[in-house]
Structure formats: C-alpha cells, structure tokens
C-alpha positions in Angstrom: 0.1 -0.2 0.1 3.0 2.5 0.7 4.5 1.7 -2.0 1.4 1.9 -3.9 0.9 5.4 -2.7 5.0 6.6 -3.4 4.1 5.3 -7.1 1.4 7.9 -7.2 2.8 10.7 -5.2 5.5 10.4 -7.6 3.4 10.3 -11.3 1.5 13.2 -9.8 4.7 15.0 -9.4 6.3 14.4 -12.5 3.4 14.9 -14.3 2.6 18.8 -12.7 5.8 19.9 -12.1 8.5 18.1 -14.8 11.2 20.5 -15.2 9.8 22.7 -18.5 11.7 21.5 -21.8 13.2 24.4 -22.3 14.9 24.5 -18.9 16.3 21.3 -19.4 17.5 21.9 -23.5 19.6 24.6 -22.1 21.0 22.7 -19.4 22.1 19.5 -21.4 23.7 22.1 -23.9 25.9 23.5 -21.1 26.7 20.3 -19.3 29.1 17.4 -21.9 28.4 14.9 -19.3 24.3 15.3 -19.9 24.8 15.7 -23.9 26.7 12.1 -24.2 23.2 10.3 -23.4 21.1 9.0 -25.3 18.1 10.9 -26.7 15.6 8.0 -24.7 18.4 8.7 -21.5 18.8 12.6 -21.2 14.2 11.5 -20.9 14.7 9.4 -18.4 17.0 11.5 -16.5 14.7 14.3 -16.7 12.5 12.7 -14.8 14.4 11.2 -12.0 15.7 14.9 -11.9 12.2 16.1 -11.2 11.5 13.7 -8.4 15.6 14.3 -7.0 14.1 17.9 -6.6 10.8 17.6 -5.2 12.6 15.5 -2.2 16.4 17.0 -1.7 16.5 21.1 -1.0 19.3 22.6 -2.6 20.5 26.0 -0.6 23.1 28.1 -1.5 25.3 29.0 1.4 27.5 32.3 2.3 25.1 34.3 0.3 25.2 32.3 -2.7 21.4 33.0 -4.1 20.6 29.7 -7.0 18.5 30.2 -9.8 16.3 26.9 -10.8 19.5 26.7 -14.0 22.0 25.9 -11.6 19.6 24.0 -9.3 18.5 21.6 -12.9 22.7 21.1 -13.4 23.7 19.8 -10.1 20.9 17.5 -9.6 20.6 15.9 -12.9 24.4 15.6 -13.2 23.7 14.1 -9.5 21.0 11.4 -11.1 22.8 10.4 -14.1 24.7 8.4 -11.2 21.4 6.2 -10.4 19.8 6.8 -13.9 19.5 2.9 -14.1 19.4 2.1 -10.8 16.7 4.6 -9.1 15.9 7.5 -6.7 15.8 5.5 -3.4 19.6 4.8 -3.6 19.8 8.7 -2.4 17.7 7.8 0.5 18.5 8.8 3.9 19.1 13.0 3.6 17.5 15.5 2.0 20.1 18.4 1.8 22.9 19.8 -0.6 24.5 22.7 0.0 25.9 25.2 -2.3 28.7 27.3 -1.6 30.0 30.3 -4.0 33.6 29.0 -3.7 35.6 26.8 -1.9 35.0 26.4 1.6 37.2 25.7 5.0 36.7 22.7 7.1 38.5 21.8 10.7 41.3 20.2 10.7 43.9 18.6 13.1 47.0 18.2 12.2 50.1 16.3 13.6 53.1 18.6 14.0 57.1 17.7 14.1 56.9 16.6 17.7 53.3 14.5 17.2 51.6 16.7 18.8 47.6 17.5 17.2 47.1 21.3 16.3 43.8 22.7 15.0 43.8 24.0 11.5 42.0 24.5 8.3 41.8 22.7 5.3 40.5 23.9 2.1 37.6 21.7 0.2 35.6 21.7 -3.1 33.0 19.3 -1.8 32.0 16.9 0.9 29.7 14.3 2.0 28.3 13.4 5.3 26.9 9.8 6.4 22.8 10.6 6.5 23.6 14.5 6.2 23.8 16.9 3.2 26.3 16.8 0.4 28.6 20.1 0.7 29.5 21.3 -2.9 31.5 24.2 -4.0 29.9 26.7 -7.4 32.8 27.9 -9.0 34.4 24.4 -9.3 31.6 22.9 -10.9 31.9 26.3 -13.3 35.0 26.0 -13.6 34.4 22.3 -14.7 31.8 23.0 -17.3 34.0 25.9 -18.6 37.2 23.9 -19.2 36.1 20.0 -18.7 39.0 19.1 -17.6 39.4 14.9 -18.4 38.3 12.5 -15.6 36.9 15.4 -13.3 33.4 16.0 -12.1 32.4 17.3 -8.6 29.0 16.4 -8.8 30.0 13.0 -9.7 32.6 12.4 -6.9 30.3 13.9 -4.3 27.3 12.0 -4.8 29.3 9.0 -5.3 30.5 9.1 -1.6 26.8 8.9 -1.4 26.2 5.4 -2.8 29.5 4.0 -1.2 28.1 5.2 2.2 25.0 3.1 1.5 26.9 0.4 4.0 27.2 2.5 6.4 30.6 4.2 5.7 32.7 5.2 2.5 34.9 2.7 2.2 34.8 2.0 -1.6 32.7 -1.1 -0.9 28.9 0.2 -1.5 26.3 -2.3 -1.5 26.6 -4.8 -4.9 23.9 -6.1 -6.6 22.5 -9.4 -5.9 24.1 -10.7 -9.5 27.6 -9.4 -8.6 30.8 -11.4 -7.4 31.4 -9.5 -4.3 34.8 -11.5 -3.9 35.6 -10.3 -7.6 34.5 -6.8 -6.9 36.9 -6.9 -3.7 39.9 -8.6 -6.0 39.6 -5.9 -9.5 39.7 -2.6 -6.9 42.1 -3.6 -4.8 44.5 -4.3 -7.6 44.0 -1.2 -9.4 44.2 1.0 -5.9 47.7 -1.1 -5.3 49.1 -0.3 -8.8 48.3 3.5 -8.0 50.6 3.1 -4.6 53.1 1.5 -6.9 56.1 3.2 -7.7 56.7 0.9 -10.6 53.3 2.7 -12.1 53.9 5.9 -12.6 53.0 6.6 -16.0 49.5 4.7 -15.7 49.4 6.7 -12.0 49.8 9.9 -14.3 46.5 9.1 -16.2 44.5 9.0 -13.3 44.4 11.9 -10.3 46.5 11.1 -7.8 44.2 11.7 -5.2 42.1 8.5 -6.0 45.4 6.7 -4.0 44.3 8.7 -1.0 41.9 6.2 0.3 39.7 3.2 -1.2 36.4 5.8 -0.9 38.9 8.2 -2.7 39.6 5.8 -5.0 35.6 4.4 -5.5 34.8 8.6 -6.3 37.6 9.6 -8.8 37.0 6.1 -10.4 33.8 6.7 -10.8 34.4 10.6 -12.2 36.4 8.8 -15.2 34.2 6.2 -15.8 31.6 8.6 -16.8 33.7 11.6 -18.0 37.1 9.4 -19.5 35.5 6.2 -20.1 37.9 5.9 -22.2 41.6 6.8 -20.3 39.7 4.2 -17.2 39.1 1.3 -19.4 42.5 1.6 -21.4 44.4 1.4 -17.7 42.1 -0.2 -15.5 39.8 -2.4 -17.9 38.5 -5.0 -15.3 37.6 -1.9 -13.0 36.1 -0.7 -16.1 34.1 -3.9 -15.5 32.7 -3.6 -12.7 31.8 0.2 -12.8 29.8 -0.7 -15.4 27.9 -3.8 -13.1 27.3 -1.6 -10.8 25.9 1.3 -12.4 24.4 -0.7 -15.1 25.8 2.0 -17.5 28.3 1.3 -20.5 29.5 5.1 -21.0 32.3 3.9 -23.2 29.5 2.9 -25.3 27.4 5.9 -24.9 30.5 8.3 -26.1 31.4 6.1 -29.2 27.8 6.8 -29.8 27.1 10.4 -28.9 23.8 12.6 -30.3 23.8 15.9 -30.8 21.4 18.2 -29.0 19.1 20.1 -31.2 
C-alpha cells in the first residue's frame, strides 16, 4: 500500500512539476555529461531529476543565490549516477549545500613532534553520512567551462553517498545480487594497489592522484573517470571499468562513441 502511494505521488509530481523542456534543453547543452546520453536516457533523466528536486533541498550558503538552472545542473549530474538504479539509493538525507567558492573545514594537523594542532583545510566538496552533500559552485562552473579530463565534483561527492549505503565510505557500496563480491574486492584492491606502486607511475599519471588517498576516494575518482573519461579508465583499468559498468548498469564507453547532438 505504501509503495503504491509513493508511486502515485511521484507520478503526480512528474505530471505537474516536470522540469520545463526549454530549461532542460538549455542545461543539457551546457553540461557535457548530459550531452553524451542518448535521447531516451536524457528523457528518463529529466523525470528522475524532477523527482530529485522535489525530494531534496538545494540551498546556497554564504549569500549564494541559486536559480533553477543551477539547481537542475547539480541535480541532473547527480542523477546520472542512479539513472539505471533508482532514486531510492539517495534516500536517508535531504540537503545539498552549495558554497560560492571553496570552503574551509577544521582539520587536526600533527606537528613535527607528534602534537596535534587545529588547522583549516580548503575543500571543493564534502559528503556526510546521513547528512548533506556540500559543493563549491565556482568549482562546478570551472568544470563546465574547461571540461578537465576525468573531473566532475558532483559525480565525486554523490558517489560517496552510494558508497555510504553500507554504513561508511570504504570503496565497497552494496552490490547488486548478480555481482560477485570477491571479484569486486579483488579488482578494486589490485587497481588501488597499482596506484600506490612507484613502478606504475605512467599509469598513475593518467588518473588523478587523489584516488590514492584511500579506498573511498579511489571509488569516487574511479566513478568520475568512468563517466567523464571512460576511454582512459578502460585503457588502464579494464577490469575496474567492467566492475563499475556492472554496478552502475551503464556503459559510457559505448555511449561516448555514439553520442548524439542536442537540437
């Protein structure tokens, strides 16, 4: 009964509050990630993004005023991750906070003799367990303008949310029943270890070295490359690409070769 009511509610939202087509087309033209989708995928993403915007609150911080286009840019890219998975994977939290620029967070820093002092760290994004996703709009705009290979702040932070579905970010999100957990563990562990190996520096140079921070960041960076530079990820980490393709139930490499123009 509850599921039927939820489906009815979402159907009414889609019918009455669907993102206007003119705005959706404008956003798709601006965002490279969306331009790569097939027309049927963009149509489904529009509906998913409509629901996301209804169920989540996207709030500006430090005086940043968000317009509807900015909200759709954020929500649509986040929903690419769950395009074939479902909005339910983003349950358990309700807010996205957007700063105008990079923001500072407290950070304990050990000094030369091992004493811990309180310092500040500059970040472009954060993702909290059962809390908000925090983003820098300046970083998002820079990516939209420059399209740096393998970089997408929104994909990075929202992939942490998927990773946290098992309770903490550790590079091992809950897998689908048909996936082989031991294989996932082996493939991601071996790929992570290769990044740590000085003998593989030519490979590491092709992947953002932030991926070597820990398994959680490795999963997030790998997810960025999976969607933004699938050819690079497949070339250097073919098995990792295959595992992410099974997890996200998408094949961006094939999609990249057959991308269509938006009219």
